Every structure is written in structure tokens, then in C-alpha cells.
C-alpha positions as CSV (number, residue, x, y, z in Angstrom):
1,M,0.0,0.0,0.0
2,V,1.3,3.5,-0.9
3,A,1.8,5.5,2.3
4,G,0.5,8.9,1.4
5,L,-1.5,10.7,-1.2
6,G,0.9,13.0,-3.0
7,G,0.0,14.7,-6.3
8,A,-2.0,13.1,-9.0
9,E,1.1,13.0,-11.2
10,Q,2.6,10.5,-8.7
11,F,-0.2,8.0,-9.5
12,R,-0.5,8.7,-13.3
13,R,0.0,5.1,-14.3
14,H,-2.2,2.3,-15.5
15,G,-4.4,0.6,-13.0
16,P,-5.7,1.5,-9.5
17,Q,-3.3,2.5,-6.8
18,V,-4.2,1.5,-3.2
19,I,-3.2,4.2,-0.7
20,E,-4.0,5.0,2.9
21,K,-6.8,7.3,2.0
22,G,-8.6,5.0,-0.4
23,V,-7.9,4.0,-4.0
24,W,-6.6,6.3,-6.8
25,F,-8.2,5.2,-10.1
26,N,-6.5,5.9,-13.4
27,L,-7.5,5.4,-17.0
28,W,-5.6,6.5,-20.1
29,A,-8.4,7.3,-22.5
30,P,-7.2,10.0,-24.9
31,S,-10.1,9.4,-27.3
32,A,-12.8,9.8,-24.7
33,G,-14.8,13.0,-24.1
34,S,-15.7,12.0,-20.6
35,V,-15.1,9.1,-18.1
36,E,-17.0,8.2,-15.0
37,L,-15.9,5.7,-12.3
38,L,-18.7,3.3,-11.4
39,E,-18.1,1.6,-8.1
40,V,-20.5,-1.3,-7.4
41,G,-23.1,-0.1,-4.9
42,R,-22.2,3.5,-5.2
43,G,-23.2,6.4,-7.6
44,P,-21.0,7.4,-10.6
45,R,-18.0,9.6,-10.0
46,R,-16.8,11.9,-12.8
47,M,-13.1,11.7,-13.4
48,S,-10.8,14.6,-14.2
49,R,-8.7,14.7,-17.4
50,D,-5.2,16.0,-18.0
51,D,-3.6,17.1,-21.3
52,D,-2.2,13.6,-22.0
53,G,-5.6,11.9,-21.8
54,W,-5.3,10.5,-18.3
55,Y,-8.5,10.4,-16.3
56,Q,-8.1,10.1,-12.6
57,T,-10.1,10.3,-9.3
58,L,-9.5,9.4,-5.7
59,S,-12.2,7.3,-4.0
60,S,-12.0,7.4,-0.2
61,A,-14.7,4.7,0.0
62,A,-12.9,2.2,-2.2
63,R,-10.6,-0.5,-0.8
64,V,-9.1,-3.8,-1.7
65,G,-12.0,-6.0,-3.0
66,T,-14.0,-3.0,-4.4
67,R,-15.5,-3.8,-7.7
68,Y,-15.7,-1.1,-10.4
69,Q,-16.0,-0.2,-14.0
70,F,-15.7,2.9,-16.2
71,R,-18.4,4.6,-18.2
72,I,-17.1,6.2,-21.4
73,N,-18.9,9.3,-22.9
74,G,-21.9,8.6,-20.7
75,D,-22.7,5.4,-22.6
76,L,-20.1,2.6,-22.9
77,V,-19.4,0.7,-19.7
78,V,-16.0,-1.1,-19.7
79,P,-13.7,-2.9,-17.3
80,D,-10.4,-1.4,-16.4
81,P,-7.9,-2.3,-19.1
82,A,-5.3,-2.6,-16.3
83,S,-7.6,-4.7,-14.1
84,C,-5.7,-7.1,-11.9
85,F,-8.6,-9.4,-11.5
86,Q,-12.0,-10.1,-13.1
87,P,-14.0,-12.3,-10.7
88,E,-16.7,-13.1,-13.4
89,D,-15.6,-12.3,-17.0
90,V,-13.9,-9.6,-19.0
91,D,-17.1,-7.7,-19.5
92,S,-17.9,-7.6,-15.8
93,P,-16.7,-5.3,-13.0
94,S,-13.0,-5.3,-12.1
95,E,-11.8,-6.0,-8.6
96,V,-9.3,-3.8,-6.7
97,I,-6.2,-5.9,-5.9
98,D,-3.3,-4.5,-3.9
99,M,-0.5,-5.9,-5.9
100,A,2.2,-4.6,-3.5
101,A,0.7,-6.7,-0.8
102,L,1.2,-9.8,-2.9
103,R,5.0,-9.3,-3.0
104,D,7.2,-11.5,-0.9
105,A,9.8,-9.8,1.3
106,M,12.4,-12.1,-0.2
107,L,11.7,-13.7,-3.6
108,Y,13.0,-17.1,-4.7
109,P,16.4,-16.4,-6.2
110,G,15.9,-18.8,-9.2
111,R,18.3,-21.3,-10.8
112,S,20.9,-20.9,-13.5
113,W,19.7,-20.8,-17.1
114,A,21.9,-23.8,-17.9
115,E,19.8,-25.9,-15.5
116,A,16.5,-25.1,-17.2
117,V,14.5,-28.1,-18.4
118,I,11.1,-26.6,-19.3
119,Y,7.7,-28.2,-19.2
120,E,5.1,-26.2,-21.1
121,L,1.5,-26.6,-19.9
122,H,-2.0,-25.1,-20.3
123,V,-3.5,-24.7,-16.9
124,G,-7.1,-25.4,-18.1
125,T,-6.3,-28.8,-19.7
126,F,-3.3,-30.0,-17.7
127,S,-5.4,-31.4,-14.9
128,A,-9.0,-32.6,-14.3
129,E,-9.6,-29.5,-12.2
130,G,-8.2,-27.1,-14.8
131,T,-6.9,-24.8,-12.0
132,Y,-3.7,-23.6,-10.4
133,A,-4.4,-26.1,-7.6
134,G,-4.6,-28.9,-10.2
135,V,-1.1,-27.9,-11.4
136,E,0.2,-27.7,-7.9
137,K,-0.8,-31.4,-7.2
138,K,1.5,-32.6,-10.0
139,L,4.6,-30.6,-9.0
140,P,6.2,-33.4,-7.0
141,Y,5.7,-35.7,-10.1
142,L,7.4,-33.1,-12.4
143,R,10.3,-32.6,-9.9
144,D,10.9,-36.4,-9.7
145,L,10.8,-36.6,-13.5
146,G,13.7,-34.1,-13.7
147,I,11.7,-30.9,-14.7
148,T,13.3,-27.7,-13.3
149,A,10.9,-25.1,-14.8
150,I,7.3,-25.1,-15.8
151,E,6.0,-22.6,-18.4
152,L,2.4,-21.6,-18.2
153,M,0.6,-20.7,-21.4
154,P,-0.9,-17.2,-21.2
155,L,-3.0,-16.5,-18.1
156,N,-4.3,-13.0,-19.1
157,D,-8.1,-12.9,-19.0
158,V,-10.1,-13.7,-22.2
159,P,-13.8,-13.9,-22.9
160,G,-15.5,-17.1,-22.1
161,R,-14.8,-20.3,-20.2
162,H,-11.7,-21.6,-22.1
163,N,-9.1,-20.4,-24.5
164,W,-5.4,-20.9,-25.3
165,G,-4.8,-17.5,-23.8
166,Y,-3.4,-15.7,-26.9
167,D,-6.7,-13.8,-27.4
168,G,-6.0,-11.8,-24.2
169,V,-8.1,-8.7,-23.5
170,L,-7.0,-7.8,-19.9
171,L,-3.3,-8.5,-19.7
172,N,-2.9,-7.9,-16.0
173,A,-5.8,-10.1,-14.9
174,P,-5.0,-13.8,-14.4
175,N,-8.0,-15.8,-15.7
176,A,-10.5,-16.3,-12.9
177,R,-11.3,-19.8,-14.3
178,Y,-8.0,-21.0,-12.9
179,G,-8.4,-19.4,-9.5
180,R,-7.8,-16.1,-7.7
181,P,-4.5,-14.2,-7.7
182,E,-3.8,-15.7,-4.3
183,D,-4.1,-19.2,-5.7
184,L,-1.7,-18.3,-8.5
185,K,0.7,-17.0,-5.8
186,R,0.3,-20.2,-3.9
187,L,1.2,-22.3,-7.0
188,L,4.5,-20.3,-7.4
189,H,5.3,-20.8,-3.7
190,A,4.7,-24.5,-4.0
191,A,6.9,-24.7,-7.1
192,H,9.7,-22.7,-5.5
193,D,9.6,-24.9,-2.4
194,L,10.5,-27.8,-4.7
195,D,13.2,-25.7,-6.5
196,I,11.1,-25.6,-9.7
197,M,11.1,-22.3,-11.6
198,V,7.9,-20.9,-13.1
199,Y,7.8,-19.1,-16.4
200,L,4.9,-17.3,-18.1
201,D,4.0,-16.9,-21.7
202,V,3.0,-13.2,-22.4
203,V,1.5,-11.7,-25.5
204,Y,2.3,-8.1,-26.3
205,N,2.0,-8.1,-30.1
206,H,-1.9,-8.0,-30.2
207,F,-5.1,-8.0,-28.2
208,G,-8.0,-10.4,-28.7
209,P,-10.8,-9.4,-30.9
210,Q,-13.7,-10.1,-28.5
211,L,-14.7,-7.5,-25.8
212,N,-11.6,-5.4,-26.5
213,Y,-12.8,-1.9,-25.9
214,L,-9.4,-0.1,-26.2
215,H,-10.3,1.2,-29.7
216,S,-13.3,3.0,-28.2
217,Y,-11.4,5.3,-25.8
218,A,-7.7,4.8,-26.5
219,G,-7.4,4.7,-30.3
220,K,-3.7,5.7,-30.0
221,F,-3.0,2.5,-28.2
222,F,-2.8,1.1,-31.8
223,S,-0.6,2.2,-34.7
224,S,-1.8,3.8,-37.9
225,R,1.6,3.1,-39.5
226,H,2.0,-0.7,-38.9
227,T,-0.2,-3.7,-39.3
228,T,0.1,-7.4,-38.2
229,G,-1.7,-10.6,-39.1
230,W,-4.1,-9.7,-36.2
231,G,-4.8,-6.1,-37.5
232,P,-3.3,-2.8,-36.5
233,A,-0.1,-3.1,-34.6
234,V,0.3,-2.1,-30.9
235,N,1.6,1.5,-30.9
236,L,5.2,1.6,-29.5
237,E,6.3,4.8,-31.2
238,G,6.1,8.5,-30.3
239,K,4.6,10.2,-27.2
240,E,1.5,8.0,-27.1
241,G,3.6,4.9,-27.7
242,Q,5.4,5.8,-24.4
243,F,2.2,5.2,-22.4
244,V,1.7,1.9,-24.2
245,R,5.3,0.8,-23.6
246,Q,4.9,1.7,-19.9
247,F,1.8,-0.4,-19.7
248,L,3.5,-3.4,-21.2
249,I,6.7,-3.1,-19.2
250,D,4.7,-2.6,-16.0
251,N,2.9,-5.9,-16.9
252,A,6.2,-7.7,-17.2
253,L,7.3,-6.3,-13.9
254,M,4.0,-7.3,-12.2
255,W,4.4,-10.9,-13.2
256,L,8.1,-11.1,-12.2
257,R,8.1,-8.8,-9.1
258,D,4.6,-9.1,-7.6
259,Y,3.8,-12.7,-8.4
260,G,7.5,-13.9,-8.4
261,F,7.6,-15.5,-11.8
262,D,11.2,-16.5,-12.7
263,G,10.9,-15.6,-16.4
264,L,8.8,-14.7,-19.4
265,R,8.4,-16.1,-22.9
266,L,7.4,-13.2,-25.2
267,D,5.1,-14.4,-28.0
268,A,5.8,-13.6,-31.7
269,V,8.0,-10.6,-31.1
270,H,8.6,-10.2,-34.8
271,A,5.1,-8.7,-34.8
272,L,6.2,-5.9,-32.4
273,K,6.6,-3.1,-35.0
274,D,8.8,-0.4,-33.6
275,E,11.1,2.0,-35.5
276,S,12.0,4.0,-32.3
277,E,15.7,4.7,-31.7
278,R,15.5,2.3,-28.7
279,H,13.4,-0.7,-29.7
280,F,10.7,-1.7,-27.2
281,L,12.3,-5.2,-26.8
282,I,15.6,-3.6,-25.6
283,E,13.8,-1.2,-23.3
284,L,11.8,-4.0,-21.7
285,A,14.8,-6.3,-21.2
286,E,17.1,-3.5,-19.8
287,T,14.3,-2.3,-17.4
288,V,13.7,-5.8,-16.1
289,R,17.4,-6.5,-15.7
290,S,18.0,-3.2,-13.8
291,Q,15.0,-3.5,-11.5
292,L,15.3,-7.2,-10.6
293,M,19.0,-7.4,-9.9
294,G,20.0,-10.2,-7.5
295,R,17.5,-12.7,-9.0
296,Q,18.1,-15.1,-11.9
297,V,15.3,-13.9,-14.2
298,H,15.1,-15.6,-17.6
299,L,13.7,-13.9,-20.7
300,M,12.8,-15.9,-23.8
301,L,11.6,-15.0,-27.3
302,E,9.5,-16.5,-30.0
303,N,10.9,-14.7,-33.0
304,E,10.5,-15.7,-36.7
305,A,13.1,-13.1,-37.6
306,N,15.9,-15.1,-35.9
307,Q,17.6,-12.0,-34.5
308,A,20.8,-13.2,-32.9
309,H,21.7,-9.7,-31.7
310,L,19.0,-9.9,-29.0
311,L,20.7,-13.0,-27.6
312,G,24.2,-11.8,-27.2
313,R,26.5,-12.7,-24.3
314,P,29.1,-9.9,-24.3
315,S,30.4,-10.8,-20.8
316,G,29.4,-14.4,-20.8
317,R,25.9,-13.7,-19.5
318,A,22.8,-12.8,-21.3
319,K,22.6,-9.0,-21.6
320,L,19.0,-8.9,-22.9
321,Y,17.4,-12.2,-23.6
322,N,18.5,-15.7,-22.5
323,A,17.2,-17.6,-25.5
324,Q,14.9,-17.9,-28.4
325,W,12.5,-20.8,-29.3
326,G,14.3,-23.0,-31.9
327,D,11.6,-23.5,-34.5
328,D,14.2,-24.4,-37.1
329,F,15.3,-27.4,-35.1
330,H,11.7,-28.6,-34.6
331,N,10.6,-28.1,-38.2
332,S,13.6,-29.9,-39.7
333,L,13.3,-32.7,-37.2
334,H,9.6,-33.1,-37.8
335,V,10.2,-33.4,-41.6
336,L,12.8,-36.2,-41.0
337,L,10.5,-38.0,-38.6
338,T,7.2,-37.8,-40.4
339,G,8.0,-37.0,-44.0
340,E,5.5,-34.1,-43.9
341,D,6.3,-31.3,-46.3
342,E,3.2,-29.0,-46.3
343,G,2.6,-25.7,-44.6
344,Y,5.6,-24.2,-42.9
345,Y,7.4,-27.5,-43.3
346,R,7.9,-26.6,-47.0
347,A,10.8,-24.3,-46.0
348,F,12.7,-27.3,-44.5
349,A,11.7,-30.1,-46.9
350,D,14.4,-29.5,-49.4
351,K,17.3,-30.4,-47.1
352,P,16.0,-31.3,-43.7
353,L,19.1,-33.1,-42.6
354,A,21.4,-30.1,-43.3
355,H,18.9,-27.8,-41.6
356,L,18.8,-30.0,-38.5
357,A,22.6,-30.3,-38.4
358,R,23.0,-26.5,-38.7
359,S,20.4,-25.9,-36.0
360,L,22.2,-28.2,-33.6
361,A,25.5,-26.7,-34.4
362,E,24.6,-23.0,-34.7
363,G,21.1,-22.5,-33.3
364,F,19.4,-21.2,-36.4
365,A,19.1,-23.0,-39.8
366,Y,18.3,-19.7,-41.5
367,Q,20.9,-17.0,-40.8
368,G,20.1,-14.5,-43.6
369,E,19.3,-16.9,-46.4
370,I,16.1,-16.5,-48.4
371,F,13.2,-18.1,-46.5
372,P,11.1,-19.9,-49.1
373,L,7.7,-19.2,-47.5
374,H,8.3,-15.4,-47.5
375,N,10.7,-15.2,-50.4
376,K,13.0,-12.9,-48.5
377,P,16.0,-13.2,-46.2
378,R,15.4,-14.5,-42.7
379,G,17.7,-14.4,-39.7
380,E,21.1,-13.2,-38.6
381,P,24.4,-15.2,-38.1
382,S,24.2,-17.2,-34.9
383,A,27.2,-19.5,-34.9
384,H,28.9,-17.3,-32.2
385,L,26.0,-18.0,-29.7
386,P,26.3,-20.7,-27.1
387,P,23.9,-23.7,-27.5
388,D,21.8,-22.6,-24.6
389,A,20.8,-19.4,-26.5
390,T,18.1,-21.6,-28.2
391,I,15.3,-23.6,-26.7
392,F,14.7,-26.9,-28.6
393,F,11.5,-29.0,-28.6
394,S,10.1,-31.7,-30.7
395,Q,6.5,-30.6,-29.7
396,N,4.8,-27.6,-28.3
397,H,1.4,-26.1,-28.1
398,D,1.7,-24.4,-31.5
399,Q,3.1,-27.3,-33.4
400,I,0.5,-29.7,-32.1
401,G,-2.5,-27.3,-31.8
402,N,-2.0,-25.7,-35.1
403,R,-2.5,-29.1,-36.8
404,A,-6.1,-29.6,-38.0
405,L,-6.6,-32.6,-35.7
406,G,-4.2,-31.6,-33.0
407,E,-2.2,-34.9,-33.2
408,R,0.8,-35.3,-31.1
409,L,4.0,-36.9,-32.4
410,A,3.1,-40.2,-30.6
411,S,0.2,-40.5,-33.0
412,L,2.3,-39.9,-36.1
413,V,5.5,-41.9,-35.7
414,S,6.8,-45.2,-34.5
415,S,7.9,-45.8,-30.9
416,Q,11.5,-46.1,-32.1
417,K,11.4,-42.7,-33.8
418,L,9.7,-41.2,-30.7
419,I,12.5,-42.5,-28.5
420,Q,15.1,-41.2,-31.0
421,A,13.5,-37.7,-30.9
422,M,13.5,-37.7,-27.0
423,V,17.1,-38.8,-26.8
424,L,18.2,-36.1,-29.3
425,L,16.2,-33.5,-27.5
426,L,17.3,-34.2,-23.9
427,L,21.0,-35.0,-24.5
428,N,22.0,-32.1,-26.7
429,P,23.3,-28.9,-25.0
430,H,20.6,-26.6,-26.1
431,I,17.8,-25.9,-23.6
432,P,15.1,-28.6,-23.9
433,M,11.3,-28.0,-23.6
434,L,8.6,-30.7,-23.3
435,F,4.9,-30.2,-23.8
436,M,2.6,-31.5,-21.2
437,G,2.1,-35.3,-21.5
438,E,5.0,-35.7,-23.9
439,E,7.0,-37.4,-21.3
440,A,4.4,-40.2,-21.2
441,A,4.0,-40.4,-25.0
442,V,0.3,-39.6,-24.7
443,T,-1.8,-39.5,-27.8
444,T,-4.4,-37.1,-26.3
445,P,-4.8,-34.3,-28.9
446,F,-4.2,-30.7,-28.1
447,L,-6.7,-28.9,-30.3
448,F,-7.3,-25.2,-31.0
449,F,-10.2,-24.1,-28.8
450,A,-12.0,-20.9,-27.8
451,D,-15.4,-20.0,-26.2
452,W,-16.8,-17.5,-28.7
453,Q,-20.5,-17.0,-29.3
454,G,-22.6,-16.0,-32.3
455,E,-20.9,-14.5,-35.3
456,A,-17.5,-14.7,-33.7
457,A,-17.8,-18.4,-33.3
458,E,-18.9,-18.9,-36.9
459,L,-16.0,-16.8,-38.2
460,T,-13.5,-18.7,-36.0
461,R,-15.0,-22.1,-37.2
462,E,-14.8,-21.1,-40.9
463,G,-11.4,-19.5,-40.6
464,R,-10.0,-22.6,-39.0
465,R,-11.3,-24.8,-41.9
466,K,-10.2,-22.3,-44.5
467,E,-6.7,-22.4,-43.1
468,F,-6.2,-26.0,-44.2
469,T,-7.7,-25.7,-47.7
470,H,-4.3,-26.2,-49.4
471,F,-3.5,-29.4,-47.4
472,K,-4.0,-32.7,-49.2
473,A,-5.8,-34.3,-46.3
474,F,-8.3,-31.5,-46.2
475,S,-8.7,-30.5,-49.9
476,T,-12.5,-31.0,-50.1
477,P,-15.3,-29.4,-48.0
478,E,-16.2,-32.9,-46.7
479,M,-12.6,-33.5,-45.5
480,R,-12.6,-30.1,-43.8
481,D,-15.9,-30.8,-42.0
482,Q,-13.9,-33.4,-40.0
483,I,-11.8,-30.6,-38.4
484,P,-13.2,-30.1,-34.8
485,D,-15.2,-27.0,-34.1
486,P,-13.0,-24.7,-31.9
487,C,-16.0,-23.4,-30.1
488,D,-17.6,-26.7,-29.3
489,P,-17.1,-27.5,-25.6
490,S,-16.1,-31.1,-26.6
491,T,-13.0,-29.7,-28.4
492,F,-11.8,-28.3,-25.1
493,A,-12.7,-31.4,-23.2
494,A,-10.9,-33.7,-25.7
495,S,-7.7,-31.7,-25.1
496,K,-7.5,-32.5,-21.4
497,L,-4.9,-34.9,-20.1
498,D,-6.3,-38.0,-18.6
499,W,-3.9,-38.8,-15.8
500,A,-5.8,-41.9,-14.6
501,N,-5.3,-43.4,-18.0
502,I,-1.7,-42.4,-18.1
503,E,-1.1,-44.1,-14.8
504,R,-2.8,-47.3,-16.1
505,S,-1.0,-47.4,-19.4
506,A,2.1,-49.6,-19.4
507,P,3.6,-47.8,-22.5
508,S,3.0,-44.4,-20.9
509,R,4.8,-45.5,-17.7
510,E,7.6,-47.0,-19.7
511,F,8.1,-43.7,-21.6
512,Q,8.0,-41.8,-18.4
513,R,10.9,-43.9,-17.1
514,L,12.8,-43.3,-20.3
515,T,12.3,-39.5,-19.9
516,Q,13.3,-39.7,-16.3
517,E,16.5,-41.6,-17.1
518,L,17.4,-39.2,-19.9
519,L,16.9,-36.2,-17.6
520,A,19.1,-37.8,-14.9
521,I,21.8,-38.2,-17.5
522,R,21.3,-34.6,-18.6
523,C,21.6,-33.4,-15.0
524,T,24.8,-35.2,-14.2
525,K,26.6,-35.2,-17.6
526,I,25.3,-32.4,-19.9
527,I,24.4,-29.5,-17.6
528,P,28.0,-29.3,-16.1
529,R,29.3,-29.1,-19.7
530,I,26.9,-26.2,-20.5
531,K,28.2,-24.4,-17.4
532,E,31.8,-24.9,-18.5
533,G,31.0,-23.6,-22.0
534,F,31.6,-25.0,-25.4
535,V,34.4,-23.6,-27.6
536,G,33.7,-25.4,-30.9
537,V,31.4,-27.8,-32.8
538,K,31.8,-30.0,-35.8
539,T,29.1,-31.6,-37.9
540,E,28.9,-34.0,-40.8
541,L,26.1,-35.6,-42.7
542,I,26.5,-39.4,-43.0
543,G,25.0,-42.1,-45.1
544,A,22.8,-39.7,-47.1
545,H,19.8,-41.3,-48.9
546,G,18.2,-38.5,-50.9
547,K,16.9,-36.0,-48.3
548,T,17.5,-38.3,-45.3
549,G,20.4,-40.0,-43.7
550,G,22.4,-39.5,-40.6
551,I,24.2,-36.7,-38.6
552,N,27.4,-36.8,-36.6
553,I,27.8,-33.8,-34.4
554,R,30.5,-33.1,-31.8
555,W,30.5,-30.2,-29.3
556,Q,33.9,-29.4,-27.7
557,T,34.3,-27.8,-24.2
558,G,37.2,-25.7,-23.1
559,H,38.3,-28.5,-20.8
560,G,39.1,-30.9,-23.7
561,L,35.9,-32.9,-23.4
562,A,33.5,-33.5,-26.2
563,L,29.8,-34.4,-26.4
564,Q,29.0,-36.5,-29.5
565,I,25.6,-37.4,-30.9
566,V,25.2,-39.7,-33.9
567,A,21.8,-40.4,-35.3
568,N,20.3,-42.2,-38.3
569,F,17.0,-40.7,-39.7
570,S,16.8,-42.9,-42.8
571,E,15.0,-46.2,-43.2
572,Q,18.3,-48.0,-44.1
573,A,21.3,-49.0,-42.0
574,I,24.3,-46.7,-42.4
575,L,28.0,-47.1,-41.4
576,R,28.6,-45.7,-38.0
577,P,31.4,-43.1,-37.8
578,S,34.1,-43.2,-35.1
579,L,32.9,-42.5,-31.6
580,I,34.9,-40.7,-28.9
581,E,36.1,-42.9,-26.1
582,G,34.6,-42.3,-22.7
583,D,31.1,-42.5,-21.3
584,T,28.4,-43.9,-23.6
585,L,25.4,-41.9,-22.5
586,W,23.0,-43.7,-24.8
587,G,23.1,-46.4,-27.4
588,N,25.7,-49.1,-28.3
589,E,29.2,-48.8,-26.8
590,P,32.0,-47.9,-29.3
591,S,33.6,-51.4,-28.7
592,S,30.3,-53.3,-29.0
593,G,31.2,-54.6,-32.5
594,H,28.1,-52.9,-34.1
595,P,29.6,-51.0,-37.0
596,Y,26.2,-49.8,-38.3
597,L,23.4,-47.5,-37.3
598,H,20.1,-49.1,-38.0
599,A,16.9,-47.0,-38.8
600,S,16.1,-44.7,-35.9
601,D,19.3,-45.5,-34.0
602,I,20.9,-42.8,-31.9
603,V,24.2,-42.8,-29.9
604,A,25.4,-40.2,-27.4
605,C,28.9,-40.2,-26.0
606,L,30.9,-37.9,-23.7
607,G,34.7,-38.2,-23.5
608,Q,38.1,-36.7,-23.6
609,L,39.2,-35.7,-27.1
610,P,42.6,-36.9,-28.4
611,R,45.1,-34.1,-28.2
612,S,45.3,-34.0,-32.0
613,A,41.6,-33.1,-32.1
614,H,41.9,-30.2,-29.7
């Protein structure tokens, strides 16, 4: 709670400020002619406006728990865009939350980035309860598995009962369907007690289309110069852009400081259009780093542009962002495992083996070359970056959920290929991420779902089916009718993990044990090497058969050790290259007398390099 009142300028920031004399309400509404505060159970209170479009008023009757809305131009009633909680839904009254009171006197310090083993999950479908408490119950299981960080898909409030979270309307309000803010805080405490970090996926590149009222009273929140695939870009430029930047940076600080999250994953930052002298991404990272010193806070990007300069380590530590999602690794691996070459896999279908090898060695497969899907250059040189500057995955919410039928890899490939993919993912020195249930090889789909009504539901349904018009499997209207309706409650229900079935399934239990074994190897053998640092890497393609074949990759540390992975992605046996002597982490020993790699074979070794190879 803020101790005194001070001048209005002191409280000119997004959201209510709880002070000793009541609550100071703020709304940036430069397009509005008038704004009134509507406190539930009390009469309207007219708010004063300053030259920058800030409307403010002090209510001495308001307190923590007060519910309120704003009335724009005497007509439109809206929630607070900076609301910290919506007990009912996004079109209902906001509730005053004292965020400062949520803060811990001493926050969990975190773990080093090298130790991160990330488990991405959607709170609503991860457990039967679909709540923070449901996630909390499974934390001991995740710890015992070897997970060191969970990443929650977006929590910001959205219209309706269920949604992926990327259609956020109120960015500061964690979705009430999952629990209250105090319940979210309890989940973080429980995770930290088990030494598990908690990351959050945040969306700053667009706002959801339903019940988003910002255009009505803050038109300058959006840019007239830039557009994205979701419509006008968020305005990050000029004087008005400064208020938007403050709103978004304050949101990041709220999650990290007030709730105690250990890191953020920023969604699709290539859609953040900003030609300012200091790009928004740089300002955000520098502000977070300066204000949260003393904690290990990890910042991650999803970035189609493959901008290596945001991931630099000038002094051996991340200056701005720790890592970027490695879509190039996933896409090339997926082509090799499944043979699929439609959609965005087309850009990797010409030489998937070479793309995979380059991703493993240098992080990005595209480092300035022409990207076929856009027919323009993509990416920046990334060979100078350490392996842990990219996050690798063989599945995630996007790559599963953006499939028409939401199939997981376990439904698409053999068990041998599934094992090969898991070994490659968990024993390479890039940061690994699993998607919920992947550790048990579940076949439960993860579908695209939302809870729109009326015209919005129809547009979403038709848009989803139109999206797959050019795919062979959905080339006719009859085929596209098989695509689940995103707004049908059964689509959401079908995406829920069935833990009782997982526990009964012998194959699931067996794959869980495999995952646990691999993560134990990673903990004792790979993570110490990441902390030492790698000074070189060598790759070669072996036994090529058309577009497939094998890879032989060897990362060298500064202490003369090498980590080697050899894998065969073809359907034919290939001659195995020489293996370094030392520990065989996975696969046949070098002296086993097996000179060939059979289909889906993979071998991982860690050992001392001969002096001639240093």
C-alpha cells in the first residue's frame, strides 16, 4: 500500500493504486470525451482529465476488494484495461487488488539458465480440475521426473470459459477460471519450495478481438503506421507509444516482481513493429534486468526473424534475452521423422538433414538466407552464440495445436522414432522443452479451442477450416468438415490430459521412465558441460539417402571434453562413424562390434578428445 496521497502525477500510471486514504483510479483514455468511475453499490464519480488523456479520481470509499467499471462518454461501460482481476468475466466489473501486498519480502532467487528443463502446460487442460491447484498437485511428479521449470501458457483474461490465452483482453488479470490471484501465488510458492522455476508466456503483439474496448477510448494504443496478421499493430512509437510501452513493461514487472515468476516467454516478437531509436524489446529487457537485480530472471523470445543480436552474451551472461525458441530445429526434425512437407514444413523439406545439423551446431538454420515461404532473407548469423541461447523442442502447443486434428508426435511416428527424438532433445546442449504429457508419450490431442458465441464463433470455425484448404488431407469441404469446431465444448474437453489413463498405461509408464532416465543423464553429464561452456562444434552428414540420412555432431568444451551425438534418420542402415572414447550416455558402446546404425538408431557419448583433435 502506498503510504501517502501526494499529487495526481505520482499516480499517473495504468491501474488502481491502493493508498491509505482510499484508491486512486487511473485510465488512459485520450479518445474519450468523458469518463466516470462506477463503483458497485455507489453512484457514478466523474473523473478529471489532463492534457495527455489520463482520467483520474480518488475514492476514499474504495478499498481492496472493491468492484468497479468505467463509463465512457456517458454510454459505454467497460472494465479497467489494467484490471488485476475479473472475478466473473472480461465484460464484468474489475476488482481492486493490492499488488504490492502480494509481493514477498524475499523472492526465490531462481536457478541458473543452464539448468533449465522446461515443461510447457496449459492450466485449463493439464489437470482434471483445470486450475492452479490442479497444477500444484502434480509438482512433485514433475520434480521427480527431472523438470526444473514449468512454463504456463498465457494467463491473461479472455472472454468465455476456455481459451489458449493468446486472445488476451486484460493483460494484468489472471484468468478467474483458474483461481484467484492468491491461488496463483500459492502455486508459485509450492513450485519454488520444490526448486522448480515458473515461467509465463506473455502476449504483447496484439489483443484479442472479442470484448476489447481499447479502440473506443484509446485509439492511439494502436498504430496507424503498422499492421500485423491480427490487425493494427500495438503502438510503440512517439509520445502516445510511451504510455503503451509503460503499460506493457509494467505488466512484465508485475508478473516477475509481484507474483514472483522466474521468467517470461514473449510471444511472436517479430510482430512488435517499432522504429524507435530504442526498440521496445531492448527497453523491456534492460528495465527488467536493472529493476530485478539479484535474481536469476530468464527472458525468452519467440521470433520468426531469428535476431541473434537480442541473444548476445558480451560478458558471458545474457545482456538482454537468454534464449529464443528454436523453431528451425523442430521443423527440420519433424520433416525427418514424419516426411510431412506441407505448410511451414515446406521451407525445410528440401534439405531437412542439413537444416537439422546447422540448427544443432549454430542455433538457427536460417541465418540470412532466403526463406522460401516469404521469399525474403530470414535471420542473422548465430554461430557465435552458445547452444543454450536456443530452446529446442520436438513438440509444443503451437506445433500440435495448429494441426487440423491436434495430433501429437506419438500418433504420427513409431515408438523407435519417438525414442530417438526424445534422446536427441534431452541429450544435446541446447535448452530442452517438453509439452505436457509428452514425457508419457500420450496421444491425447491438443486442439485449438475458444469460447466465442454467435458471429465470432462462426468466423472462427470457418477461418479454421479455410486455413487447411491447401493441405492434401483437407482439400475438399467434406474433409474439412472433420476438423473439430474450436468453439464446441467437446473440443476443449478432448484436449484435457487423462492422468488416470496415463497411470494405467504400461507404454506411458515406460516412456515416463525413459524420460526420467534421460533427464538424470542430462543433469549429471550435460548441464555441467553447459556451465563450462563450449568452444567449438563439428558436424557431418553421413549415409545420405536422398533427403534423409544421418548426422554426426560433436561439441567441444574448453576442458578438452566432447559431447557427440550420432543419429540415423533414414530407413536404411548406415555405417557408424568413429565414436569418442569415454562414457556412452545412450546407445551401443564404441567397442560393441556394431559398425552400423540401423533405422532410428541414436548414440550419445561424452569423453576426452585426443590431443590431435583439440
